[in-house]
N, C-alpha and C positions, 0 to 999 in steps of 0.2 A: 853358420848362416843366419843373418838377422834380418834380411830385405824382407820388408812388408809384403811384397808381392808373392813371397812364398805361401802365404795365406790366404790366397784366392782359391775359390772352389770350382772344379772344372764344369759341374752341372752338364755332365753329358746326356744326350739322348741316346740311348742303345736301340738297335734294330738288327735284326737277322733276315738275311736273304738267301734265298735258295738259287745256288749258281749250278745248274746241270746237275742236280742230286746232291751237292756238298753245301751244307748250311754254312755261311760264313756271318760272324757277328762282326759289326763296326759300332763305333762311337761317333757321334756328330756334336761339335761344340755349339751349333746354331748360328754361326756366323753366316754372313751373306755376302762376303767378299771374295776374292779370288782363292782356289781351293788349295789346301796343302793337306797330301795324304802321308800318314806317318806310318812306318813299318818298323816293329819291334824286333829285338834280338832273340835269339834262340832261348827257349823256356819261359820269355817274359809274356806280356799281354798287352793289348790296347790302352791299359790304365797307366801304363808307364809314362804317358804323354799328358797326364792329366793337368799338369802345372802348364805346359805349352798350350793346351787347347784353351784354358782359361785366359792366359795371357793375351792372346791373339783374337779372341771372340770379337772385340770391337771392330776388326779390320778384315778378317779372314776367316773363311770357314775351314776347321781344322776337322779332318777324318781320320781316325785311327783306327786300324784293321787288327782283329785277333787273326792271326794267319792260321790255316789248317792245323790240326795237332795242337792248338794253343787256346787258352781261355776258354769262351763258350761256343768256338767255331767247332765243326765236326772234326772227327779223329778218323778218317777212311784208313783203310789199309792199302796205301797207295806210295808212289816211288819217294815223294818228299825232296824231289830236284828242285833246283832254283828255278828253273823254267816252269815246273807245275805250280809252284807257290805265285809265280808271276802271272801266270794264268788266270788265277783267282782274281787277282788285282785287276787284270784286264777286264774280265766278265763283270766284276763289281763296278767299274768304272762305266761301262756300257749300261748296266742295269740303272745306274744312278745319272746316266747321260752328263758325265762329267769330263770338261776339256779344260784346256790353259791350265793344267794341274802342275803344281811343284811337289816333287817327292822328297820326304825326309826318311832316312833310315837310320837304324842303330845296328852295329854289329851286322849279321846275315840280312838283316832289312835291308840294308844298302845293296847286296848283291841281288836281291830280288827287284829292287827299284831298277838298278842298271839294266836286268834282263827285260824287265816291262817297258821300259824308256826305249830300247833299242828296237822292240818289236811295236811299239805304239807311238811313234814320233810325232804323229798329228795331235796327240793327247797332252804331250808334255811341253811345260814352258822352262822348267828348271829344276835343279836337283840340289840337294844338301846331303852330303854324306857324311854321317858322324861316326867316326873311328872305325871305317869299313874292315871286312874281314877277309879281303881277298888274300892276303899273305899269311895268313893264321898259319903257324908251324904245326907240324903232326904231333910235337911234343905237348902242345897247349891243347888239341884237340883230344888227345889220349887223357890228359889231367881232366878236362872238362867232363868227358865221358865217365871216367872213375867217380867223379865227384857225384855226378847225377845217378849212376847206377848204385852206388853205396849210400845214398841220401834215404833217410827215412820216408816212405811215401804217404802214410796216413798217421794221423794225429787225433787224440780223443776230443780235443776242444781246439777251437780256432785260436784261443790265447797261445796254446801251445805252438801251434803251427806258426802263427806269427813270432812267436820268440825266436823259433830256429831261424825263419827268414831274416830277422834283424842280425842275426850273427853270421850271416855268409860273409867271407872274406870280399866278394866283389861288389858288395853293397856298404862297406866301411865308410865311403865317403858321403852317405846321403844323409841328408837332415832328418828329422823326426818326422816333419811333414810328407818329405819325399818318400820315405818308408811307408806313411800311410796310406800315400796316394797309389803306389805300386801294389801294394798288398792287397788293396781293393780288387784286384784280378788274378791274385797269386795261388788262391784256394777255391776249390768248390766242395759242397757237403754231399757226402754219399747217402745212400738209402739208410745206412745204419746210424746216421748220426755223425760219423767221423769225417774229418777233412783231409782232403787230398790235394796234392798239387793240380794246378788248372793246365796240366800239359801232358801229353802222352808221351810215355817213356820211349816207345818204339819209334815214334814219329822224329822226336828229336835226334835220337841215335842215327836215324838215317839222314836227317838234315846235316848233322856235324860231318858225316861221311862224303856229303856232296859239297863242302865248303871249298874243297880244292877244284872245283869246276873252272875250266878255263873260260874266262869271260872277255878275252882280248878283243875278240870281233865286235863284242856287244859294246865295250868302251869305245872303241874306234869309230862305231856309227852314231854316237850321241855328241849331237853339234849345240845343244841347249848349254847355256850357262852352268856350271857346276863348282858348287863350293865344297872343298874337302876339308873336314875338321879333324884334326889329329890331338888326342889327350897326351898332354906331355907326361904320364905316367902310363901310357897305355902298355898292356903286356901281349897286345893283338898287332899293333901296326906302328912299327919304328918310325922315327923321324925320317930316315933313308926311305924306307918304302911309302911312306906318305908323298914325298917328293916325286918319286918314280911313277907312283899313281896318277898324280898331279898332271905330269909332263903327258902322261898316256892319253888323258882326255885332250879332243880338240880344243876345248874353251874351258878351262878351269882354273881355279885359284886355290891356294893353301892359307889355312889359318891354324895356328897351334893353339890350343885351348889350355890355359895354365890351370895348375892345382885340380888336375882331372885324371882320374883313372878312365878305363875303357868305356865306362858308362856316362858319359858327358850328359846324358838326359837327367840323370839323378845328382850327379855330382856339382854340375855347373847348370841348374835350370834356368836362372835368371840370365846369364850369359847366352844360353841357347836360345831363349826366347827373343832376347834382344838382337842376335844375329840373324835369326830367321824373318823377324819384322823388318830389318835393314834389307836383306836379300830380296825379300818378296817386295818389299816397297819399289826397290831399284828395278827389278824385273817388270813390274806392272806399270812403273811411269814411264818407261823407256818407248 
């Protein structure tokens, strides 16, 4: 990847809000236009959207959320259902008085977005679903859980932690710049000076088991325009499943993203930014 736009810096403003006793951290790109709320995948953080936030700052306000159990947000001993995480998003939008929202998810972030949109139709203008996990196979869930539960949790130095993160198979398609942006949120420093992953292992275990939640009623209730993005090398959403999902929404279209694994945000950030800009522009000029 050599596109110059990969070298722009996100310059996020970070804030933490207390949502009924659970503190949720979000990043804001400082834009003043229509609002795009970005929801990361399991074990990721809001920093995954750094390129997107920087790319759209001139026209759109991008808010990226650390969902509970992830990043700098609280790690309560709760259920971690899709609806529970969507409830956090609902309380955040109320706190910030956000309306006319477009939602962009990655992986399980799409499921949270759908749950939120179905329950809060008055706040949502549109949705971009980036390689959603509605159909993820049990074998893939087991594989991911085994990977996380056998993964080393603590590292003596940040450099060792980042070296491990760079070698993860699911990040094989990321450029050096996208690795750097994602890793800004990957780790946190512990009291003893070591570095650990910035997600709670029990939290994401619960969340993985909740991926199979039936959301057919939520999908049927969403009337706003929806763009489904399917990575051509996805191990989570097949082409047939993507077509089936697109047909299920009342108002959706499908786009296949070439040369991308499941992590479209990292593998094809320029394409994602251009696609989001066009979608948001069409949505708010109609």
